[in-house]
N, C-alpha and C positions, 0 to 999 in steps of 0.2 A: 457598242456591242450589237450584233445583228440578231434579231429574234425571229424565229419562224413559228407561225401559228397554224396549226392544222385544225380545220373545222369540218365536222362530219354532220351532215343533215340526213335525217331518215324519215320515212313515211310508212306507217303501218296501215294497210287497207285489208280488211277481212271480207272475203267473199264466200257466200254459202257453198260448201262442197257439193251440195246437190245441184247447184246451178252450173257446175262445170262438168264437162265430159271427160273421157279418158285422156284426151290430149290437153287438158287444162282449160278447155273452153266449151261452152254450150252454144249451139246455134241460137242466134238472137242476142246474146250478151257477150261482149268481147272486152277483156281487160288488158290494157297495155301499160307498160312502165317506162319511165324515162329518168335519166339523171344527166346533169351537165355542169360544166364550169361556168359560173356567172361572172367571174372576174378573178383576179389574181389571188384574192383572199375570200372568195365567195362561191358557194356551190348550191345547187338546188336538186331536188329529187321529187318525183310525183308519180301519179297514176291516173289513168283515164279509162272510164267505162263507156263503151258505145253500145246502145241498145238498137238493134236492127229489126225492122219489120220484114217478115218473109214476103216476097213478091213472086208472082207468077211471071213467066216469060222465058227468055232464052236462058239455058242452064249456066252460061258464062256471065250472065248479068250480075253485077255486084251491087246490091242495094245500098243506098246511102243511109247512114244512121238516122233514126227518127228521134233520138234523144242522146245527149252527151253530157257526161259529168266529169270534170277534171279537178283533181285535188293536187295541191302542190305545197311543199314546204321548202324553205331556204334559210340562209344565214342572215338575210337582211330583209327590210320591208319591201324592197323591190329589186329586181335583178339589174345588174349593170348592163349598159348598152355599149357594145363594141362595134366600131366601124359603122355607126349610125343605125344598126339594127339590133333588136332585142333577141336574146337567146331563149327567152321563155316562150312557150306556146301561147297562142291567142287566148285571152280569158274566155271562159265559158260561163253561162248563167248558172247560178246556184241551183235553181229549180227549172231545168229545161222544159220546153213545151212538149206536150204529148197529146195527140189528137184524141178526141172523145171516141172516134170510130176506130181507134187503133186496135188491131187484133191482139196486141200484147196486153192491153188493158182489159180485154175480155177473158183472158186466161185466169181461172180461179187459183192456179198455182203457178205464178209467173216465173219463179226461180226454182222450180222443182218441188218434189214432195215436201209437205210441211210448210210451204211458203204461202203467203196470201197478200192481198192489198189492204191497206188501211189509210185513213185520212188523218193528217195531223191537225193540230189546233188552228193552223193558219189556212186550212183548206187545200193543202197540197196532198196528192195521192202518193203513197209510198209503198215500196216492197218490203216485206218482212220474211226472213228465213232464220231459223234458230242459229245462234252464235255467229251472226253475220251483220255486216254494215252494207246496206244497199241503198240505191238512190231514191229521191223523191222527185215528183214532176208537177208542173202546172198543167192541168188538163184544160185543153181548149175545145170548146164545143163547135158544132157545125155552123153556128151563127157567129155573131160578133162578140159574144160574152163567154165566160168560162162555163164549163158544164156543171150542173148541179149534182153533187156527189152524195151518196148515202152517208149519214153520220157514223162516227166511230161506234162500233157495237161491242160492249163489254162481253156479251155472250159469245160472240165470234172469237174474240181474243182468248176468252177462258177455254173454249173448246180446243184451241190450238195449244194452249199451255198444258191442258190436261193430257194431251198426247205425249208430252215430254216427261210425264211423271211415271216412274217405275211402280207397277202395282203387282209385283210377283207374289205368289202365295208362300214361298219358302218350301223347304223339303220336309216331308212328313216323317217323323221319327217316333219310335215306340220303345217301351220297356215293359216286359221282356222284348228283346228285339227280334228274335227268331220266331217265336210262337207264344201266344198267351196261354193261360191255364184257367179252365172253368173254376168259378168260385173265388178267384183271386183277381184283384184289381190290376188292370193294365193301364199304363200311363202313355199319353200321346201329347206331342207338341210339334210346332213348326219351327224350323231353323233355316235362315234367320226369321225371327218373328215379324209378321207384317205389322207395321205401325203407321200412324197418321203421317201423311206426306203433304208438304206445302211447296208451292212454286209461284213466284211473282214475275210479272213482266210489265214494263211501262212503254207505251206507244203513244206518240202524239199528245203527251201530257196526261194520258189516261193510264192509271196504275191498276192492274188487276192481279189479285191473289187467289189462287185456286187451292182448295184443301180437299184431300181424299182421305176418308176415314174408313178403316176396315171393320166389318162385322163378320164373325166367323160362325158357321154352323158345322158341327161335327156329326157325321153319319157313320155309325159303327158297323153297319152291314147286317145286323141281326134284327133290324126294324127299329132300333133305338136311335135317338138323335138328341143333341143338346146344343143350345146357343151359348157360346162362351168366347174366351179370348184365345190367344195362340198357344196356351199351355206352357208348362215349364218342365225341364228335364227331371227325371226321377231323383228323389233325394230321400234318405232315410229320416225317420222321425215323423212328426205331425205333418199331415197333408196341407200344403199352402193353399190359400184361397184361389190362386190363379191356376191350379192344376186341373188338367182334363183327364179324368180317369173313367174307366168303364169295367164292369164285372160281367163277363160272358157266362151264360148258364148252360149253353149247348156247344159241344165241340164242333169243329169244322176243319178237317184236315184234307189234304189232297187225296182224292180217290174216295172220299166219303159219299159224295153225291151219287146216288144211284145204287149204292151198296149198303149204306147204313140207314135204316128206316127212321132213325130218330133225329137225323140232322134236319136243319131248317131248309126250306126251299131257297132261301137267299144265300145259302152256302155255295160259293163258286168252286171252280175246279182247283184253285190254289189257296182257298181260305175265304174269310169274309172280306168284302170290298170296303175298305176303310177310306172315307172321303172327308176332306176338309174344304168346304165351300167358303171362299172369301168374297163377300159382297162389299164393293167400295162405294160409299156414299160420297158424291162429289158436289161441292158447293163453291161459289166464288163471290168475291166482294170487289167492287170497282170504286175508285176514288178519282176525281178529276172533273173534267167538263161534264161527264155523265156519271152520276153516283147511282150505283145499283147493287143489288144482291140477287142471287138466284141459285138454281141447282142445274146440274147436267145429268144426263141418263146414267143410271147405276151400271157399273162394270162388275163382272164376276170372273174371278180366277179360281183355280182349284188345284189341290194336290191329292193324290190317291195312292194306295198301296194295297196289295193282297196281304191279309193278316190271318195266318192259320191259328186255330185255337185247339189245344189238346185238353185232355182230362186225366185226372188221377183216379184210379179205380181201386177199391178195397176188395179183397177176396178172403173168404173164410177157408181156412185150411185145417185139416185134421190134426189132432194132437192127443197126447195121453195125459191123464189126470196125474197131478203131482202127489 
């Protein structure tokens, strides 16, 4: 009985979208793919990354790659040789050399916005970009030895991790929704409610976890404010501990300012300016070759809305005695 065996080999290589241009490539970094039959029952596939240094000179001059990384997978430990020659591309060093004076190495964002350089535990310098796999290099100095690189910085990693954390304030909502009423409590809340966010990243054996914790200040527009949580939607019955409520004492309706002498100076054209300021306290913890803890600058986001406040008035009317 004759048996036919089909073998499929695949390679997944992720490259930062920010490192690619509209045609799939970014000047300076080129990704090429290859697949081939290594024998009657063996196949191979792979990818190659070429990093080019921009050079001055004739516009038709094509610079040679300053560093190359080739990744390959196949169905066997080594490709078959047919006719005395190998079908596989020549082997490339795992950590290709990169000159210390390289202009690529001097770029703070070598693979586009959000990318940066870092040093792994073995002293290689590597590119990082979110959701990407990018190459590492052996940096060669101008002398005979390797260049001295700055140690891996947890604070630098933490700052880039913090940029990936969503710190939105949510949408400000109120009840009554259209206008408040003097003497009656109005309820306010943020939807979705800001909550503590955490994100971790491991580079070169260094694991860094960043935590962003929200603190909320409510400004009601009539000079009153309170520090509290995100609030909860209105519900009948006892007021829960997490509710944000406020009782306005003075009306503020569109057209009141300049016409009603009793309105507050903070009454805007469309009502009180209600603001929820969300201050994010950001801290990080690093474990690995460099153990450290620290904080990053506080970030502030906010949500606001114009909130008119009406009033109920009582009038004495004439009548007859019964």
